[in-house]
C-alpha positions in Angstrom: -40.8 9.1 -1.1 -38.9 8.1 1.9 -35.3 9.2 2.7 -34.1 5.7 2.0 -35.9 5.6 -1.4 -34.4 8.9 -2.4 -30.9 7.6 -1.4 -31.5 4.4 -3.4 -32.5 6.5 -6.5 -29.5 8.8 -6.0 -27.1 5.8 -6.0 -28.8 4.3 -9.0 -28.5 7.5 -10.9 -24.8 7.9 -9.9 -24.2 4.5 -11.2 -25.7 5.4 -14.6 -23.7 8.6 -14.6 -20.5 6.5 -14.2 -21.6 4.1 -16.9 -22.1 7.0 -19.3 -18.7 8.6 -18.4 -17.0 5.2 -18.9 -18.6 4.9 -22.3 -17.6 8.4 -23.3 -14.0 7.7 -22.2 -14.0 4.4 -24.1 -15.3 6.0 -27.3 -12.8 8.8 -26.9 -9.9 6.4 -26.6 -10.9 3.6 -29.0 -13.7 4.4 -31.3 -15.4 7.1 -33.2 -15.4 10.5 -31.4 -18.9 11.3 -32.7 -20.5 9.6 -29.7 -18.3 11.1 -27.0 -20.3 14.2 -26.6 -23.6 12.3 -26.4 -22.4 9.9 -23.7 -20.8 12.8 -21.8 -24.0 14.8 -21.9 -26.0 11.8 -20.8 -23.6 11.2 -17.9 -24.0 14.8 -16.9 -27.8 14.5 -16.8 -27.6 11.4 -14.7 -25.3 13.2 -12.3 -27.8 16.0 -12.0 -30.6 13.4 -11.3 -28.4 11.9 -8.6 -27.7 15.2 -7.0 -31.5 16.0 -7.0 -32.3 12.8 -5.3 -29.5 13.3 -2.8 -30.9 16.8 -2.0 -34.4 15.3 -1.4 -32.8 12.7 0.9 -30.9 15.4 2.8 -34.0 17.5 3.3 -35.8 14.7 5.0 -35.3 13.6 8.5 -34.1 10.0 9.2 -37.0 8.3 10.8 -35.3 5.0 11.5 -35.1 4.0 15.1 -31.8 2.8 16.5 -31.8 -0.6 18.0 
């Protein structure tokens, strides 16, 4: 996995975390509260995935050449 691939995966996972957080907030405000915890937990897991990919990217050197 390249640094850029890891960053792409980190961004995608962060987007999913935000989606889950938005759903949790929506359910908390407008609907049944029984799903809030589930969406919040899923958002937390996606945030962990995002941080893991970001750490992988940070550990790699940037091999792009400047033009």
